[in-house]
Biopython code that builds the backbone (N, CA, C, O; Angstrom):
import numpy as np
from Bio.PDB.StructureBuilder import StructureBuilder

atoms = [
    (1, "MET", "N", (0.849, -1.186, 0.000)),
    (1, "MET", "CA", (0.000, 0.000, 0.000)),
    (1, "MET", "C", (0.891, 1.244, 0.000)),
    (1, "MET", "O", (1.459, 1.579, -1.039)),
    (2, "LEU", "N", (1.024, 1.911, 1.089)),
    (2, "LEU", "CA", (1.876, 3.094, 1.172)),
    (2, "LEU", "C", (3.041, 2.777, 2.099)),
    (2, "LEU", "O", (2.838, 2.538, 3.289)),
    (3, "PRO", "N", (4.250, 2.773, 1.569)),
    (3, "PRO", "CA", (5.402, 2.397, 2.387)),
    (3, "PRO", "C", (5.722, 3.432, 3.467)),
    (3, "PRO", "O", (5.433, 4.619, 3.316)),
    (4, "ASP", "N", (6.310, 2.970, 4.531)),
    (4, "ASP", "CA", (6.814, 3.831, 5.600)),
    (4, "ASP", "C", (5.746, 4.712, 6.241)),
    (4, "ASP", "O", (6.046, 5.820, 6.684)),
    (5, "MET", "N", (4.522, 4.242, 6.296)),
    (5, "MET", "CA", (3.456, 4.986, 6.963)),
    (5, "MET", "C", (2.830, 4.077, 8.018)),
    (5, "MET", "O", (2.577, 2.898, 7.772)),
    (6, "ASN", "N", (2.587, 4.648, 9.191)),
    (6, "ASN", "CA", (1.883, 3.856, 10.196)),
    (6, "ASN", "C", (0.387, 3.896, 9.893)),
    (6, "ASN", "O", (-0.039, 4.599, 8.977)),
    (7, "LEU", "N", (-0.397, 3.165, 10.637)),
    (7, "LEU", "CA", (-1.830, 3.045, 10.367)),
    (7, "LEU", "C", (-2.528, 4.402, 10.408)),
    (7, "LEU", "O", (-3.344, 4.697, 9.534)),
    (8, "GLU", "N", (-2.227, 5.221, 11.392)),
    (8, "GLU", "CA", (-2.878, 6.531, 11.503)),
    (8, "GLU", "C", (-2.526, 7.425, 10.309)),
    (8, "GLU", "O", (-3.388, 8.140, 9.799)),
    (9, "GLN", "N", (-1.289, 7.391, 9.868)),
    (9, "GLN", "CA", (-0.887, 8.178, 8.697)),
    (9, "GLN", "C", (-1.613, 7.688, 7.447)),
    (9, "GLN", "O", (-2.031, 8.496, 6.618)),
    (10, "LYS", "N", (-1.766, 6.374, 7.306)),
    (10, "LYS", "CA", (-2.504, 5.827, 6.171)),
    (10, "LYS", "C", (-3.960, 6.283, 6.199)),
    (10, "LYS", "O", (-4.519, 6.659, 5.169)),
    (11, "LYS", "N", (-4.570, 6.248, 7.379)),
    (11, "LYS", "CA", (-5.962, 6.690, 7.506)),
    (11, "LYS", "C", (-6.099, 8.151, 7.100)),
    (11, "LYS", "O", (-7.002, 8.510, 6.344)),
    (12, "ARG", "N", (-5.200, 8.990, 7.605)),
    (12, "ARG", "CA", (-5.248, 10.426, 7.247)),
    (12, "ARG", "C", (-5.039, 10.619, 5.761)),
    (12, "ARG", "O", (-5.720, 11.438, 5.144)),
    (13, "PHE", "N", (-4.108, 9.878, 5.173)),
    (13, "PHE", "CA", (-3.847, 9.986, 3.740)),
    (13, "PHE", "C", (-5.093, 9.635, 2.932)),
    (13, "PHE", "O", (-5.483, 10.388, 2.040)),
    (14, "TRP", "N", (-5.720, 8.501, 3.236)),
    (14, "TRP", "CA", (-6.893, 8.078, 2.459)),
    (14, "TRP", "C", (-8.087, 8.979, 2.721)),
    (14, "TRP", "O", (-8.899, 9.185, 1.819)),
    (15, "ARG", "N", (-8.220, 9.519, 3.916)),
    (15, "ARG", "CA", (-9.303, 10.501, 4.157)),
    (15, "ARG", "C", (-9.115, 11.707, 3.250)),
    (15, "ARG", "O", (-10.084, 12.234, 2.702)),
    (16, "PHE", "N", (-7.865, 12.146, 3.090)),
    (16, "PHE", "CA", (-7.591, 13.284, 2.219)),
    (16, "PHE", "C", (-7.853, 12.932, 0.750)),
    (16, "PHE", "O", (-8.490, 13.699, 0.028)),
    (17, "VAL", "N", (-7.360, 11.768, 0.315)),
    (17, "VAL", "CA", (-7.508, 11.371, -1.087)),
    (17, "VAL", "C", (-8.977, 11.266, -1.482)),
    (17, "VAL", "O", (-9.366, 11.714, -2.561)),
    (18, "PHE", "N", (-9.785, 10.678, -0.617)),
    (18, "PHE", "CA", (-11.186, 10.460, -0.957)),
    (18, "PHE", "C", (-12.112, 11.505, -0.351)),
    (18, "PHE", "O", (-13.318, 11.291, -0.232)),
    (19, "MET", "N", (-11.542, 12.617, 0.023)),
    (19, "MET", "CA", (-12.333, 13.687, 0.617)),
    (19, "MET", "C", (-13.380, 14.191, -0.382)),
    (19, "MET", "O", (-13.100, 14.376, -1.566)),
    (20, "ASP", "N", (-14.546, 14.397, 0.116)),
    (20, "ASP", "CA", (-15.640, 14.942, -0.663)),
    (20, "ASP", "C", (-15.311, 16.377, -1.091)),
    (20, "ASP", "O", (-14.650, 17.101, -0.345)),
    (21, "ASP", "N", (-15.758, 16.798, -2.274)),
    (21, "ASP", "CA", (-15.484, 18.155, -2.758)),
    (21, "ASP", "C", (-15.949, 19.223, -1.771)),
    (21, "ASP", "O", (-15.241, 20.198, -1.520)),
    (22, "LEU", "N", (-17.132, 19.031, -1.218)),
    (22, "LEU", "CA", (-17.660, 20.032, -0.289)),
    (22, "LEU", "C", (-16.800, 20.123, 0.967)),
    (22, "LEU", "O", (-16.527, 21.217, 1.461)),
    (23, "GLU", "N", (-16.380, 18.981, 1.477)),
    (23, "GLU", "CA", (-15.511, 18.968, 2.658)),
    (23, "GLU", "C", (-14.164, 19.626, 2.340)),
    (23, "GLU", "O", (-13.635, 20.388, 3.149)),
    (24, "PHE", "N", (-13.612, 19.326, 1.156)),
    (24, "PHE", "CA", (-12.354, 19.945, 0.730)),
    (24, "PHE", "C", (-12.513, 21.462, 0.655)),
    (24, "PHE", "O", (-11.645, 22.209, 1.107)),
    (25, "PHE", "N", (-13.620, 21.905, 0.086)),
    (25, "PHE", "CA", (-13.888, 23.335, -0.018)),
    (25, "PHE", "C", (-13.918, 23.981, 1.366)),
    (25, "PHE", "O", (-13.304, 25.024, 1.586)),
    (26, "GLU", "N", (-14.640, 23.350, 2.297)),
    (26, "GLU", "CA", (-14.765, 23.904, 3.650)),
    (26, "GLU", "C", (-13.424, 23.945, 4.378)),
    (26, "GLU", "O", (-13.162, 24.880, 5.135)),
    (27, "LYS", "N", (-12.576, 22.945, 4.158)),
    (27, "LYS", "CA", (-11.303, 22.874, 4.885)),
    (27, "LYS", "C", (-10.198, 23.728, 4.265)),
    (27, "LYS", "O", (-9.382, 24.302, 4.985)),
    (28, "PHE", "N", (-10.168, 23.816, 2.922)),
    (28, "PHE", "CA", (-9.001, 24.413, 2.276)),
    (28, "PHE", "C", (-9.283, 25.646, 1.416)),
    (28, "PHE", "O", (-8.377, 26.454, 1.212)),
    (29, "ILE", "N", (-10.476, 25.815, 0.915)),
    (29, "ILE", "CA", (-10.742, 26.870, -0.058)),
    (29, "ILE", "C", (-11.484, 28.058, 0.538)),
    (29, "ILE", "O", (-11.194, 29.205, 0.198)),
    (30, "VAL", "N", (-12.427, 27.795, 1.413)),
    (30, "VAL", "CA", (-13.320, 28.848, 1.905)),
    (30, "VAL", "C", (-12.583, 30.015, 2.563)),
    (30, "VAL", "O", (-13.052, 31.150, 2.490)),
    (31, "ASP", "N", (-11.461, 29.765, 3.192)),
    (31, "ASP", "CA", (-10.734, 30.838, 3.887)),
    (31, "ASP", "C", (-9.676, 31.525, 3.025)),
    (31, "ASP", "O", (-8.996, 32.441, 3.488)),
    (32, "LEU", "N", (-9.537, 31.086, 1.782)),
    (32, "LEU", "CA", (-8.580, 31.737, 0.887)),
    (32, "LEU", "C", (-9.089, 33.130, 0.491)),
    (32, "LEU", "O", (-10.296, 33.371, 0.505)),
    (33, "PRO", "N", (-8.192, 34.035, 0.142)),
    (33, "PRO", "CA", (-8.626, 35.339, -0.367)),
    (33, "PRO", "C", (-9.452, 35.142, -1.649)),
    (33, "PRO", "O", (-9.313, 34.131, -2.338)),
    (34, "GLU", "N", (-10.283, 36.092, -1.944)),
    (34, "GLU", "CA", (-11.198, 35.963, -3.082)),
    (34, "GLU", "C", (-10.465, 35.693, -4.400)),
    (34, "GLU", "O", (-10.910, 34.867, -5.197)),
    (35, "ASP", "N", (-9.345, 36.385, -4.632)),
    (35, "ASP", "CA", (-8.615, 36.169, -5.889)),
    (35, "ASP", "C", (-8.073, 34.744, -5.991)),
    (35, "ASP", "O", (-8.038, 34.178, -7.084)),
    (36, "ALA", "N", (-7.652, 34.158, -4.873)),
    (36, "ALA", "CA", (-7.161, 32.777, -4.869)),
    (36, "ALA", "C", (-8.315, 31.805, -5.118)),
    (36, "ALA", "O", (-8.135, 30.803, -5.811)),
    (37, "GLN", "N", (-9.494, 32.085, -4.564)),
    (37, "GLN", "CA", (-10.667, 31.245, -4.815)),
    (37, "GLN", "C", (-11.051, 31.282, -6.291)),
    (37, "GLN", "O", (-11.343, 30.248, -6.891)),
    (38, "ILE", "N", (-11.048, 32.472, -6.866)),
    (38, "ILE", "CA", (-11.386, 32.611, -8.282)),
    (38, "ILE", "C", (-10.405, 31.817, -9.137)),
    (38, "ILE", "O", (-10.809, 31.103, -10.056)),
    (39, "ARG", "N", (-9.113, 31.944, -8.831)),
    (39, "ARG", "CA", (-8.095, 31.201, -9.579)),
    (39, "ARG", "C", (-8.295, 29.696, -9.420)),
    (39, "ARG", "O", (-8.170, 28.947, -10.389)),
    (40, "PHE", "N", (-8.604, 29.252, -8.204)),
    (40, "PHE", "CA", (-8.831, 27.830, -7.963)),
    (40, "PHE", "C", (-9.963, 27.311, -8.839)),
    (40, "PHE", "O", (-9.822, 26.266, -9.474)),
    (41, "PHE", "N", (-11.081, 28.024, -8.883)),
    (41, "PHE", "CA", (-12.222, 27.562, -9.675)),
    (41, "PHE", "C", (-11.965, 27.671, -11.177)),
    (41, "PHE", "O", (-12.525, 26.896, -11.953)),
    (42, "GLU", "N", (-11.140, 28.606, -11.593)),
    (42, "GLU", "CA", (-10.756, 28.681, -13.006)),
    (42, "GLU", "C", (-9.876, 27.489, -13.387)),
    (42, "GLU", "O", (-9.986, 26.951, -14.489)),
    (43, "GLU", "N", (-9.008, 27.087, -12.468)),
    (43, "GLU", "CA", (-8.088, 25.973, -12.745)),
    (43, "GLU", "C", (-8.746, 24.610, -12.581)),
    (43, "GLU", "O", (-8.266, 23.630, -13.150)),
    (44, "THR", "N", (-9.819, 24.523, -11.827)),
    (44, "THR", "CA", (-10.517, 23.254, -11.604)),
    (44, "THR", "C", (-12.017, 23.446, -11.853)),
    (44, "THR", "O", (-12.803, 23.445, -10.905)),
    (45, "PRO", "N", (-12.418, 23.610, -13.115)),
    (45, "PRO", "CA", (-13.813, 23.917, -13.417)),
    (45, "PRO", "C", (-14.799, 22.803, -13.056)),
    (45, "PRO", "O", (-15.987, 23.075, -12.885)),
    (46, "ASP", "N", (-14.337, 21.564, -12.936)),
    (46, "ASP", "CA", (-15.251, 20.476, -12.587)),
    (46, "ASP", "C", (-15.421, 20.291, -11.080)),
    (46, "ASP", "O", (-16.165, 19.411, -10.646)),
    (47, "PHE", "N", (-14.743, 21.108, -10.284)),
    (47, "PHE", "CA", (-14.853, 21.017, -8.827)),
    (47, "PHE", "C", (-16.290, 21.326, -8.417)),
    (47, "PHE", "O", (-16.874, 22.301, -8.890)),
    (48, "LEU", "N", (-16.852, 20.515, -7.554)),
    (48, "LEU", "CA", (-18.227, 20.611, -7.054)),
    (48, "LEU", "C", (-19.283, 20.301, -8.114)),
    (48, "LEU", "O", (-20.471, 20.485, -7.848)),
    (49, "CYS", "N", (-18.900, 19.842, -9.295)),
    (49, "CYS", "CA", (-19.889, 19.592, -10.342)),
    (49, "CYS", "C", (-20.878, 18.502, -9.937)),
    (49, "CYS", "O", (-22.025, 18.518, -10.384)),
    (50, "GLY", "N", (-20.456, 17.563, -9.106)),
    (50, "GLY", "CA", (-21.374, 16.530, -8.640)),
    (50, "GLY", "C", (-22.516, 17.091, -7.829)),
    (50, "GLY", "O", (-23.611, 16.528, -7.833)),
    (51, "TYR", "N", (-22.289, 18.182, -7.137)),
    (51, "TYR", "CA", (-23.342, 18.796, -6.326)),
    (51, "TYR", "C", (-24.295, 19.619, -7.166)),
    (51, "TYR", "O", (-25.449, 19.809, -6.782)),
    (52, "LEU", "N", (-23.840, 20.106, -8.290)),
    (52, "LEU", "CA", (-24.682, 20.949, -9.124)),
    (52, "LEU", "C", (-25.774, 20.148, -9.813)),
    (52, "LEU", "O", (-26.808, 20.704, -10.183)),
    (53, "ASN", "N", (-25.561, 18.850, -9.990)),
    (53, "ASN", "CA", (-26.516, 18.011, -10.706)),
    (53, "ASN", "C", (-27.398, 17.180, -9.784)),
    (53, "ASN", "O", (-28.211, 16.391, -10.266)),
    (54, "MET", "N", (-27.259, 17.335, -8.482)),
    (54, "MET", "CA", (-28.054, 16.542, -7.544)),
    (54, "MET", "C", (-29.485, 17.039, -7.525)),
    (54, "MET", "O", (-29.736, 18.244, -7.531)),
    (55, "LYS", "N", (-30.420, 16.106, -7.501)),
    (55, "LYS", "CA", (-31.834, 16.455, -7.462)),
    (55, "LYS", "C", (-32.432, 15.971, -6.145)),
    (55, "LYS", "O", (-32.970, 14.865, -6.079)),
    (56, "ASP", "N", (-32.344, 16.772, -5.119)),
    (56, "ASP", "CA", (-32.952, 16.530, -3.806)),
    (56, "ASP", "C", (-32.369, 15.358, -3.015)),
    (56, "ASP", "O", (-32.681, 15.220, -1.832)),
    (57, "LYS", "N", (-31.543, 14.514, -3.619)),
    (57, "LYS", "CA", (-30.965, 13.411, -2.861)),
    (57, "LYS", "C", (-29.715, 12.896, -3.549)),
    (57, "LYS", "O", (-29.491, 13.130, -4.737)),
    (58, "ALA", "N", (-28.923, 12.204, -2.790)),
    (58, "ALA", "CA", (-27.716, 11.592, -3.326)),
    (58, "ALA", "C", (-27.946, 10.090, -3.429)),
    (58, "ALA", "O", (-28.581, 9.499, -2.556)),
    (59, "ASP", "N", (-27.445, 9.482, -4.465)),
    (59, "ASP", "CA", (-27.533, 8.041, -4.664)),
    (59, "ASP", "C", (-26.195, 7.439, -4.239)),
    (59, "ASP", "O", (-25.281, 7.309, -5.053)),
    (60, "LEU", "N", (-26.084, 7.071, -2.955)),
    (60, "LEU", "CA", (-24.809, 6.607, -2.422)),
    (60, "LEU", "C", (-24.380, 5.257, -2.994)),
    (60, "LEU", "O", (-23.188, 4.953, -3.029)),
    (61, "GLU", "N", (-25.331, 4.450, -3.438)),
    (61, "GLU", "CA", (-24.953, 3.174, -4.043)),
    (61, "GLU", "C", (-24.145, 3.379, -5.310)),
    (61, "GLU", "O", (-23.290, 2.556, -5.638)),
    (62, "ASN", "N", (-24.400, 4.456, -6.021)),
    (62, "ASN", "CA", (-23.701, 4.733, -7.276)),
    (62, "ASN", "C", (-22.685, 5.855, -7.156)),
    (62, "ASN", "O", (-22.102, 6.273, -8.156)),
    (63, "ASP", "N", (-22.464, 6.348, -5.943)),
    (63, "ASP", "CA", (-21.508, 7.428, -5.742)),
    (63, "ASP", "C", (-20.104, 6.834, -5.605)),
    (63, "ASP", "O", (-19.816, 6.119, -4.646)),
    (64, "GLU", "N", (-19.237, 7.137, -6.573)),
    (64, "GLU", "CA", (-17.898, 6.542, -6.620)),
    (64, "GLU", "C", (-17.069, 6.904, -5.388)),
    (64, "GLU", "O", (-16.392, 6.044, -4.825)),
    (65, "ILE", "N", (-17.117, 8.153, -4.971)),
    (65, "ILE", "CA", (-16.333, 8.588, -3.810)),
    (65, "ILE", "C", (-16.791, 7.851, -2.559)),
    (65, "ILE", "O", (-15.965, 7.353, -1.793)),
    (66, "TYR", "N", (-18.097, 7.778, -2.347)),
    (66, "TYR", "CA", (-18.641, 7.088, -1.178)),
    (66, "TYR", "C", (-18.229, 5.610, -1.181)),
    (66, "TYR", "O", (-17.816, 5.078, -0.150)),
    (67, "GLN", "N", (-18.341, 4.956, -2.333)),
    (67, "GLN", "CA", (-17.972, 3.544, -2.421)),
    (67, "GLN", "C", (-16.479, 3.334, -2.182)),
    (67, "GLN", "O", (-16.085, 2.353, -1.552)),
    (68, "ASN", "N", (-15.643, 4.253, -2.682)),
    (68, "ASN", "CA", (-14.197, 4.149, -2.430)),
    (68, "ASN", "C", (-13.874, 4.331, -0.956)),
    (68, "ASN", "O", (-12.990, 3.660, -0.424)),
    (69, "ILE", "N", (-14.569, 5.212, -0.310)),
    (69, "ILE", "CA", (-14.367, 5.413, 1.130)),
    (69, "ILE", "C", (-14.725, 4.143, 1.894)),
    (69, "ILE", "O", (-13.972, 3.700, 2.762)),
    (70, "LEU", "N", (-15.878, 3.559, 1.568)),
    (70, "LEU", "CA", (-16.271, 2.312, 2.224)),
    (70, "LEU", "C", (-15.234, 1.213, 1.995)),
    (70, "LEU", "O", (-14.912, 0.452, 2.907)),
    (71, "LYS", "N", (-14.727, 1.139, 0.791)),
    (71, "LYS", "CA", (-13.712, 0.131, 0.463)),
    (71, "LYS", "C", (-12.461, 0.328, 1.315)),
    (71, "LYS", "O", (-11.918, -0.632, 1.862)),
    (72, "LYS", "N", (-12.007, 1.577, 1.426)),
    (72, "LYS", "CA", (-10.804, 1.855, 2.218)),
    (72, "LYS", "C", (-11.047, 1.599, 3.701)),
    (72, "LYS", "O", (-10.149, 1.124, 4.397)),
    (73, "ILE", "N", (-12.224, 1.900, 4.188)),
    (73, "ILE", "CA", (-12.548, 1.632, 5.592)),
    (73, "ILE", "C", (-12.485, 0.136, 5.859)),
    (73, "ILE", "O", (-11.926, -0.301, 6.865)),
    (74, "ARG", "N", (-13.063, -0.648, 4.951)),
    (74, "ARG", "CA", (-13.016, -2.107, 5.123)),
    (74, "ARG", "C", (-11.569, -2.602, 5.116)),
    (74, "ARG", "O", (-11.206, -3.489, 5.889)),
    (75, "GLN", "N", (-10.748, -2.026, 4.239)),
    (75, "GLN", "CA", (-9.343, -2.433, 4.178)),
    (75, "GLN", "C", (-8.610, -2.059, 5.457)),
    (75, "GLN", "O", (-7.774, -2.827, 5.934)),
    (76, "LEU", "N", (-8.906, -0.900, 6.016)),
    (76, "LEU", "CA", (-8.235, -0.466, 7.238)),
    (76, "LEU", "C", (-8.671, -1.262, 8.454)),
    (76, "LEU", "O", (-7.906, -1.416, 9.406)),
    (77, "LYS", "N", (-9.899, -1.769, 8.425)),
    (77, "LYS", "CA", (-10.395, -2.566, 9.544)),
    (77, "LYS", "C", (-9.800, -3.960, 9.546)),
    (77, "LYS", "O", (-9.722, -4.593, 10.598)),
    (78, "LYS", "N", (-9.371, -4.458, 8.373)),
    (78, "LYS", "CA", (-8.754, -5.792, 8.296)),
    (78, "LYS", "C", (-7.367, -5.730, 8.904)),
    (78, "LYS", "O", (-6.642, -4.758, 8.691)),
    (79, "PRO", "N", (-6.992, -6.740, 9.648)),
    (79, "PRO", "CA", (-5.617, -6.776, 10.154)),
    (79, "PRO", "C", (-4.645, -6.942, 8.991)),
    (79, "PRO", "O", (-4.965, -7.595, 7.998)),
    (80, "ASP", "N", (-3.464, -6.355, 9.112)),
    (80, "ASP", "CA", (-2.451, -6.472, 8.061)),
    (80, "ASP", "C", (-2.120, -7.941, 7.839)),
    (80, "ASP", "O", (-1.946, -8.713, 8.782)),
    (81, "GLN", "N", (-2.039, -8.295, 6.587)),
    (81, "GLN", "CA", (-1.783, -9.711, 6.253)),
    (81, "GLN", "C", (-0.369, -9.904, 5.830)),
    (81, "GLN", "O", (0.033, -11.023, 5.512)),
]
sb = StructureBuilder()
sb.init_structure("model")
sb.init_model(0)
sb.init_chain("A")
sb.init_seg("    ")
for serial, (resi, resn, name, xyz) in enumerate(atoms, 1):
    if name == "N":
        sb.init_residue(resn, " ", resi, " ")
    sb.init_atom(name, np.array(xyz, "f"), 0.0, 1.0, " ", f" {name:<3s}", serial, name[0])
structure = sb.get_structure()
């Protein structure tokens, strides 16, 4: 998996990798100056696009990010083999 990382570091890494766009926005983008936010959205035009197309509910069975998170959680719960 990821060499030279303990279990807690692996968990933090995968939480970051599979972080939801909205959560990423709240943690890293919202406090940036306005010009930096504008540049970020110009450079990543598909950011938050999954939220723009939602119609009153999310389909978690077909949500790739959600399924990847569940997969990683199951892997982290298994003892190292």
